[in-house]
PyMOL CGO cylinders between C-alpha atoms (Angstrom):
from pymol import cmd
from pymol.cgo import CYLINDER

trace = [
    CYLINDER, 7.84, 2.84, 14.60, 7.74, -0.99, 14.43, 0.3, 1, 1, 1, 1, 1, 1,
    CYLINDER, 7.74, -0.99, 14.43, 5.21, -0.93, 17.28, 0.3, 1, 1, 1, 1, 1, 1,
    CYLINDER, 5.21, -0.93, 17.28, 2.83, 1.18, 15.19, 0.3, 1, 1, 1, 1, 1, 1,
    CYLINDER, 2.83, 1.18, 15.19, 3.24, -1.15, 12.22, 0.3, 1, 1, 1, 1, 1, 1,
    CYLINDER, 3.24, -1.15, 12.22, 2.43, -4.08, 14.47, 0.3, 1, 1, 1, 1, 1, 1,
    CYLINDER, 2.43, -4.08, 14.47, -0.66, -2.39, 15.86, 0.3, 1, 1, 1, 1, 1, 1,
    CYLINDER, -0.66, -2.39, 15.86, -1.95, -1.51, 12.39, 0.3, 1, 1, 1, 1, 1, 1,
    CYLINDER, -1.95, -1.51, 12.39, -1.19, -5.02, 11.14, 0.3, 1, 1, 1, 1, 1, 1,
    CYLINDER, -1.19, -5.02, 11.14, -3.11, -6.54, 14.06, 0.3, 1, 1, 1, 1, 1, 1,
    CYLINDER, -3.11, -6.54, 14.06, -6.06, -4.20, 13.47, 0.3, 1, 1, 1, 1, 1, 1,
    CYLINDER, -6.06, -4.20, 13.47, -6.12, -5.10, 9.78, 0.3, 1, 1, 1, 1, 1, 1,
    CYLINDER, -6.12, -5.10, 9.78, -5.97, -8.84, 10.40, 0.3, 1, 1, 1, 1, 1, 1,
    CYLINDER, -5.97, -8.84, 10.40, -8.68, -8.61, 13.06, 0.3, 1, 1, 1, 1, 1, 1,
    CYLINDER, -8.68, -8.61, 13.06, -10.98, -6.76, 10.64, 0.3, 1, 1, 1, 1, 1, 1,
    CYLINDER, -10.98, -6.76, 10.64, -10.56, -9.29, 7.82, 0.3, 1, 1, 1, 1, 1, 1,
    CYLINDER, -10.56, -9.29, 7.82, -13.09, -11.68, 9.36, 0.3, 1, 1, 1, 1, 1, 1,
    CYLINDER, -13.09, -11.68, 9.36, -15.94, -9.21, 9.02, 0.3, 1, 1, 1, 1, 1, 1,
    CYLINDER, -15.94, -9.21, 9.02, -15.29, -8.20, 5.39, 0.3, 1, 1, 1, 1, 1, 1,
    CYLINDER, -15.29, -8.20, 5.39, -17.64, -9.73, 2.82, 0.3, 1, 1, 1, 1, 1, 1,
    CYLINDER, -17.64, -9.73, 2.82, -14.85, -9.77, 0.22, 0.3, 1, 1, 1, 1, 1, 1,
    CYLINDER, -14.85, -9.77, 0.22, -12.87, -12.24, 2.33, 0.3, 1, 1, 1, 1, 1, 1,
    CYLINDER, -12.87, -12.24, 2.33, -15.95, -14.47, 2.72, 0.3, 1, 1, 1, 1, 1, 1,
    CYLINDER, -15.95, -14.47, 2.72, -16.39, -14.47, -1.06, 0.3, 1, 1, 1, 1, 1, 1,
    CYLINDER, -16.39, -14.47, -1.06, -12.69, -15.29, -1.56, 0.3, 1, 1, 1, 1, 1, 1,
    CYLINDER, -12.69, -15.29, -1.56, -13.15, -18.34, 0.65, 0.3, 1, 1, 1, 1, 1, 1,
    CYLINDER, -13.15, -18.34, 0.65, -16.18, -19.35, -1.44, 0.3, 1, 1, 1, 1, 1, 1,
    CYLINDER, -16.18, -19.35, -1.44, -13.94, -19.64, -4.51, 0.3, 1, 1, 1, 1, 1, 1,
    CYLINDER, -13.94, -19.64, -4.51, -12.14, -22.56, -2.88, 0.3, 1, 1, 1, 1, 1, 1,
    CYLINDER, -12.14, -22.56, -2.88, -15.05, -24.27, -1.13, 0.3, 1, 1, 1, 1, 1, 1,
    CYLINDER, -15.05, -24.27, -1.13, -17.23, -26.82, -2.89, 0.3, 1, 1, 1, 1, 1, 1,
    CYLINDER, -17.23, -26.82, -2.89, -20.93, -25.90, -3.07, 0.3, 1, 1, 1, 1, 1, 1,
    CYLINDER, -20.93, -25.90, -3.07, -21.74, -28.79, -0.73, 0.3, 1, 1, 1, 1, 1, 1,
    CYLINDER, -21.74, -28.79, -0.73, -19.63, -27.33, 2.10, 0.3, 1, 1, 1, 1, 1, 1,
    CYLINDER, -19.63, -27.33, 2.10, -20.49, -23.65, 1.67, 0.3, 1, 1, 1, 1, 1, 1,
    CYLINDER, -20.49, -23.65, 1.67, -21.68, -21.70, 4.69, 0.3, 1, 1, 1, 1, 1, 1,
    CYLINDER, -21.68, -21.70, 4.69, -25.23, -20.42, 4.72, 0.3, 1, 1, 1, 1, 1, 1,
    CYLINDER, -25.23, -20.42, 4.72, -24.63, -16.78, 3.81, 0.3, 1, 1, 1, 1, 1, 1,
    CYLINDER, -24.63, -16.78, 3.81, -27.62, -14.52, 3.21, 0.3, 1, 1, 1, 1, 1, 1,
    CYLINDER, -27.62, -14.52, 3.21, -26.46, -13.23, -0.17, 0.3, 1, 1, 1, 1, 1, 1,
    CYLINDER, -26.46, -13.23, -0.17, -26.04, -16.81, -1.47, 0.3, 1, 1, 1, 1, 1, 1,
    CYLINDER, -26.04, -16.81, -1.47, -29.79, -17.25, -1.04, 0.3, 1, 1, 1, 1, 1, 1,
    CYLINDER, -29.79, -17.25, -1.04, -30.52, -14.34, -3.37, 0.3, 1, 1, 1, 1, 1, 1,
    CYLINDER, -30.52, -14.34, -3.37, -27.66, -14.33, -5.91, 0.3, 1, 1, 1, 1, 1, 1,
    CYLINDER, -27.66, -14.33, -5.91, -26.50, -17.28, -8.05, 0.3, 1, 1, 1, 1, 1, 1,
    CYLINDER, -26.50, -17.28, -8.05, -23.08, -18.61, -7.12, 0.3, 1, 1, 1, 1, 1, 1,
    CYLINDER, -23.08, -18.61, -7.12, -21.73, -17.99, -10.63, 0.3, 1, 1, 1, 1, 1, 1,
    CYLINDER, -21.73, -17.99, -10.63, -22.49, -14.26, -10.32, 0.3, 1, 1, 1, 1, 1, 1,
    CYLINDER, -22.49, -14.26, -10.32, -20.94, -14.15, -6.84, 0.3, 1, 1, 1, 1, 1, 1,
    CYLINDER, -20.94, -14.15, -6.84, -17.73, -15.64, -8.26, 0.3, 1, 1, 1, 1, 1, 1,
    CYLINDER, -17.73, -15.64, -8.26, -17.75, -13.23, -11.23, 0.3, 1, 1, 1, 1, 1, 1,
    CYLINDER, -17.75, -13.23, -11.23, -18.19, -10.24, -8.92, 0.3, 1, 1, 1, 1, 1, 1,
    CYLINDER, -18.19, -10.24, -8.92, -15.33, -11.46, -6.72, 0.3, 1, 1, 1, 1, 1, 1,
    CYLINDER, -15.33, -11.46, -6.72, -13.03, -12.01, -9.71, 0.3, 1, 1, 1, 1, 1, 1,
    CYLINDER, -13.03, -12.01, -9.71, -13.73, -8.47, -10.98, 0.3, 1, 1, 1, 1, 1, 1,
    CYLINDER, -13.73, -8.47, -10.98, -12.82, -7.11, -7.55, 0.3, 1, 1, 1, 1, 1, 1,
    CYLINDER, -12.82, -7.11, -7.55, -9.63, -9.20, -7.46, 0.3, 1, 1, 1, 1, 1, 1,
    CYLINDER, -9.63, -9.20, -7.46, -8.61, -7.88, -10.89, 0.3, 1, 1, 1, 1, 1, 1,
    CYLINDER, -8.61, -7.88, -10.89, -9.20, -4.28, -9.76, 0.3, 1, 1, 1, 1, 1, 1,
    CYLINDER, -9.20, -4.28, -9.76, -7.17, -4.89, -6.60, 0.3, 1, 1, 1, 1, 1, 1,
    CYLINDER, -7.17, -4.89, -6.60, -4.28, -6.38, -8.59, 0.3, 1, 1, 1, 1, 1, 1,
    CYLINDER, -4.28, -6.38, -8.59, -4.30, -3.46, -11.05, 0.3, 1, 1, 1, 1, 1, 1,
    CYLINDER, -4.30, -3.46, -11.05, -4.25, -0.95, -8.19, 0.3, 1, 1, 1, 1, 1, 1,
    CYLINDER, -4.25, -0.95, -8.19, -1.44, -2.82, -6.44, 0.3, 1, 1, 1, 1, 1, 1,
    CYLINDER, -1.44, -2.82, -6.44, 0.68, -2.95, -9.61, 0.3, 1, 1, 1, 1, 1, 1,
    CYLINDER, 0.68, -2.95, -9.61, -0.01, 0.70, -10.33, 0.3, 1, 1, 1, 1, 1, 1,
    CYLINDER, -0.01, 0.70, -10.33, 0.99, 1.67, -6.80, 0.3, 1, 1, 1, 1, 1, 1,
    CYLINDER, 0.99, 1.67, -6.80, 4.28, -0.23, -7.12, 0.3, 1, 1, 1, 1, 1, 1,
    CYLINDER, 4.28, -0.23, -7.12, 5.42, 1.42, -10.36, 0.3, 1, 1, 1, 1, 1, 1,
    CYLINDER, 5.42, 1.42, -10.36, 6.49, 4.94, -11.30, 0.3, 1, 1, 1, 1, 1, 1,
    CYLINDER, 6.49, 4.94, -11.30, 2.92, 5.64, -12.40, 0.3, 1, 1, 1, 1, 1, 1,
    CYLINDER, 2.92, 5.64, -12.40, 1.84, 5.78, -8.75, 0.3, 1, 1, 1, 1, 1, 1,
    CYLINDER, 1.84, 5.78, -8.75, 1.25, 9.49, -9.15, 0.3, 1, 1, 1, 1, 1, 1,
    CYLINDER, 1.25, 9.49, -9.15, -2.06, 8.72, -10.93, 0.3, 1, 1, 1, 1, 1, 1,
    CYLINDER, -2.06, 8.72, -10.93, -3.23, 6.42, -8.13, 0.3, 1, 1, 1, 1, 1, 1,
    CYLINDER, -3.23, 6.42, -8.13, -5.99, 8.86, -7.04, 0.3, 1, 1, 1, 1, 1, 1,
    CYLINDER, -5.99, 8.86, -7.04, -7.30, 8.94, -10.59, 0.3, 1, 1, 1, 1, 1, 1,
    CYLINDER, -7.30, 8.94, -10.59, -7.41, 5.17, -10.64, 0.3, 1, 1, 1, 1, 1, 1,
    CYLINDER, -7.41, 5.17, -10.64, -9.46, 5.22, -7.45, 0.3, 1, 1, 1, 1, 1, 1,
    CYLINDER, -9.46, 5.22, -7.45, -11.85, 7.52, -9.27, 0.3, 1, 1, 1, 1, 1, 1,
    CYLINDER, -11.85, 7.52, -9.27, -11.89, 5.05, -12.18, 0.3, 1, 1, 1, 1, 1, 1,
    CYLINDER, -11.89, 5.05, -12.18, -13.16, 2.41, -9.75, 0.3, 1, 1, 1, 1, 1, 1,
    CYLINDER, -13.16, 2.41, -9.75, -16.37, 4.41, -9.47, 0.3, 1, 1, 1, 1, 1, 1,
    CYLINDER, -16.37, 4.41, -9.47, -16.79, 4.06, -13.24, 0.3, 1, 1, 1, 1, 1, 1,
    CYLINDER, -16.79, 4.06, -13.24, -16.07, 0.33, -13.04, 0.3, 1, 1, 1, 1, 1, 1,
    CYLINDER, -16.07, 0.33, -13.04, -18.70, -0.05, -10.32, 0.3, 1, 1, 1, 1, 1, 1,
    CYLINDER, -18.70, -0.05, -10.32, -21.21, 1.83, -12.49, 0.3, 1, 1, 1, 1, 1, 1,
    CYLINDER, -21.21, 1.83, -12.49, -20.31, -0.41, -15.46, 0.3, 1, 1, 1, 1, 1, 1,
    CYLINDER, -20.31, -0.41, -15.46, -21.08, -3.45, -13.32, 0.3, 1, 1, 1, 1, 1, 1,
    CYLINDER, -21.08, -3.45, -13.32, -24.74, -2.47, -13.53, 0.3, 1, 1, 1, 1, 1, 1,
    CYLINDER, -24.74, -2.47, -13.53, -24.63, -3.69, -17.14, 0.3, 1, 1, 1, 1, 1, 1,
    CYLINDER, -24.63, -3.69, -17.14, -23.40, -7.13, -16.07, 0.3, 1, 1, 1, 1, 1, 1,
    CYLINDER, -23.40, -7.13, -16.07, -25.35, -7.59, -12.83, 0.3, 1, 1, 1, 1, 1, 1,
    CYLINDER, -25.35, -7.59, -12.83, -28.91, -6.70, -11.97, 0.3, 1, 1, 1, 1, 1, 1,
    CYLINDER, -28.91, -6.70, -11.97, -29.52, -4.05, -9.33, 0.3, 1, 1, 1, 1, 1, 1,
    CYLINDER, -29.52, -4.05, -9.33, -30.95, -6.77, -7.08, 0.3, 1, 1, 1, 1, 1, 1,
    CYLINDER, -30.95, -6.77, -7.08, -27.71, -8.77, -7.29, 0.3, 1, 1, 1, 1, 1, 1,
    CYLINDER, -27.71, -8.77, -7.29, -25.56, -5.69, -6.71, 0.3, 1, 1, 1, 1, 1, 1,
    CYLINDER, -25.56, -5.69, -6.71, -27.56, -4.69, -3.66, 0.3, 1, 1, 1, 1, 1, 1,
    CYLINDER, -27.56, -4.69, -3.66, -26.76, -8.06, -2.08, 0.3, 1, 1, 1, 1, 1, 1,
    CYLINDER, -26.76, -8.06, -2.08, -23.14, -8.28, -3.24, 0.3, 1, 1, 1, 1, 1, 1,
    CYLINDER, -23.14, -8.28, -3.24, -22.08, -4.66, -2.78, 0.3, 1, 1, 1, 1, 1, 1,
    CYLINDER, -22.08, -4.66, -2.78, -23.77, -3.84, 0.48, 0.3, 1, 1, 1, 1, 1, 1,
    CYLINDER, -23.77, -3.84, 0.48, -23.11, -0.36, 1.80, 0.3, 1, 1, 1, 1, 1, 1,
    CYLINDER, -23.11, -0.36, 1.80, -23.47, -1.37, 5.45, 0.3, 1, 1, 1, 1, 1, 1,
    CYLINDER, -23.47, -1.37, 5.45, -22.51, -4.91, 6.46, 0.3, 1, 1, 1, 1, 1, 1,
    CYLINDER, -22.51, -4.91, 6.46, -25.08, -6.85, 8.47, 0.3, 1, 1, 1, 1, 1, 1,
    CYLINDER, -25.08, -6.85, 8.47, -23.05, -6.70, 11.66, 0.3, 1, 1, 1, 1, 1, 1,
    CYLINDER, -23.05, -6.70, 11.66, -22.90, -2.91, 11.52, 0.3, 1, 1, 1, 1, 1, 1,
    CYLINDER, -22.90, -2.91, 11.52, -26.61, -2.63, 10.84, 0.3, 1, 1, 1, 1, 1, 1,
    CYLINDER, -26.61, -2.63, 10.84, -27.35, -4.98, 13.74, 0.3, 1, 1, 1, 1, 1, 1,
    CYLINDER, -27.35, -4.98, 13.74, -25.07, -3.04, 16.10, 0.3, 1, 1, 1, 1, 1, 1,
    CYLINDER, -25.07, -3.04, 16.10, -26.64, 0.28, 15.12, 0.3, 1, 1, 1, 1, 1, 1,
    CYLINDER, -26.64, 0.28, 15.12, -30.08, -1.19, 15.74, 0.3, 1, 1, 1, 1, 1, 1,
    CYLINDER, -30.08, -1.19, 15.74, -29.04, -2.37, 19.19, 0.3, 1, 1, 1, 1, 1, 1,
    CYLINDER, -29.04, -2.37, 19.19, -27.59, 1.05, 20.05, 0.3, 1, 1, 1, 1, 1, 1,
    CYLINDER, -27.59, 1.05, 20.05, -30.79, 2.80, 19.02, 0.3, 1, 1, 1, 1, 1, 1,
    CYLINDER, -30.79, 2.80, 19.02, -32.83, 0.34, 21.12, 0.3, 1, 1, 1, 1, 1, 1,
    CYLINDER, -32.83, 0.34, 21.12, -30.63, 1.07, 24.13, 0.3, 1, 1, 1, 1, 1, 1,
    CYLINDER, -30.63, 1.07, 24.13, -31.13, 4.80, 23.66, 0.3, 1, 1, 1, 1, 1, 1,
    CYLINDER, -31.13, 4.80, 23.66, -34.89, 4.37, 23.26, 0.3, 1, 1, 1, 1, 1, 1,
    CYLINDER, -34.89, 4.37, 23.26, -35.17, 2.17, 26.36, 0.3, 1, 1, 1, 1, 1, 1,
    CYLINDER, -35.17, 2.17, 26.36, -33.67, 4.87, 28.57, 0.3, 1, 1, 1, 1, 1, 1,
    CYLINDER, -33.67, 4.87, 28.57, -36.37, 7.40, 27.63, 0.3, 1, 1, 1, 1, 1, 1,
    CYLINDER, -36.37, 7.40, 27.63, -39.20, 6.02, 29.72, 0.3, 1, 1, 1, 1, 1, 1,
    CYLINDER, -39.20, 6.02, 29.72, -40.88, 2.78, 30.64, 0.3, 1, 1, 1, 1, 1, 1,
    CYLINDER, -40.88, 2.78, 30.64, -43.89, 3.56, 28.45, 0.3, 1, 1, 1, 1, 1, 1,
    CYLINDER, -43.89, 3.56, 28.45, -41.72, 3.69, 25.34, 0.3, 1, 1, 1, 1, 1, 1,
    CYLINDER, -41.72, 3.69, 25.34, -40.74, 0.08, 26.01, 0.3, 1, 1, 1, 1, 1, 1,
    CYLINDER, -40.74, 0.08, 26.01, -44.25, -1.08, 25.24, 0.3, 1, 1, 1, 1, 1, 1,
    CYLINDER, -44.25, -1.08, 25.24, -44.21, 0.46, 21.76, 0.3, 1, 1, 1, 1, 1, 1,
    CYLINDER, -44.21, 0.46, 21.76, -41.34, -1.73, 20.55, 0.3, 1, 1, 1, 1, 1, 1,
    CYLINDER, -41.34, -1.73, 20.55, -42.39, -5.06, 21.99, 0.3, 1, 1, 1, 1, 1, 1,
    CYLINDER, -42.39, -5.06, 21.99, -43.38, -7.66, 19.46, 0.3, 1, 1, 1, 1, 1, 1,
    CYLINDER, -43.38, -7.66, 19.46, -47.03, -8.52, 19.56, 0.3, 1, 1, 1, 1, 1, 1,
    CYLINDER, -47.03, -8.52, 19.56, -47.74, -12.20, 19.68, 0.3, 1, 1, 1, 1, 1, 1,
    CYLINDER, -47.74, -12.20, 19.68, -50.84, -13.87, 18.30, 0.3, 1, 1, 1, 1, 1, 1,
    CYLINDER, -50.84, -13.87, 18.30, -53.94, -13.08, 20.29, 0.3, 1, 1, 1, 1, 1, 1,
    CYLINDER, -53.94, -13.08, 20.29, -56.11, -15.95, 21.41, 0.3, 1, 1, 1, 1, 1, 1,
    CYLINDER, -56.11, -15.95, 21.41, -59.73, -15.14, 21.95, 0.3, 1, 1, 1, 1, 1, 1,
    CYLINDER, -59.73, -15.14, 21.95, -61.70, -17.75, 23.84, 0.3, 1, 1, 1, 1, 1, 1,
    CYLINDER, -61.70, -17.75, 23.84, -65.38, -17.14, 24.15, 0.3, 1, 1, 1, 1, 1, 1,
    CYLINDER, -65.38, -17.14, 24.15, -67.08, -18.51, 27.23, 0.3, 1, 1, 1, 1, 1, 1,
    CYLINDER, -67.08, -18.51, 27.23, -70.81, -19.18, 26.78, 0.3, 1, 1, 1, 1, 1, 1,
]
cmd.load_cgo(trace, "trace")
């Protein structure tokens, strides 16, 4: 049994680097001068990023406390309440901000899916390869 716990712990720690929540937690402790160039920081003000992260931290703490007490029987209902909290966030944040902060598919997953579909398409035929090549600027030189 300890081997399984170790495997699951290793899998969890390995996945932490690709979770946007962990990136935003790091942003709470980094000065704006030393922040990494993250795509959602270009579109959402830093104050709103911090507010969104703090709301998520509060929800996580409430769920953790609830799970640790005798009221753990209502844990599934609290998970359902998170849907309501997410819907209530639309009153605080604009839909544009939420689309950047609460992305359904992380960028790495979207990129990997795009690469897989390109690999599948490239095996069809050589003619299909020409459809997906980027077209560069055309230079027309007239010779008189």
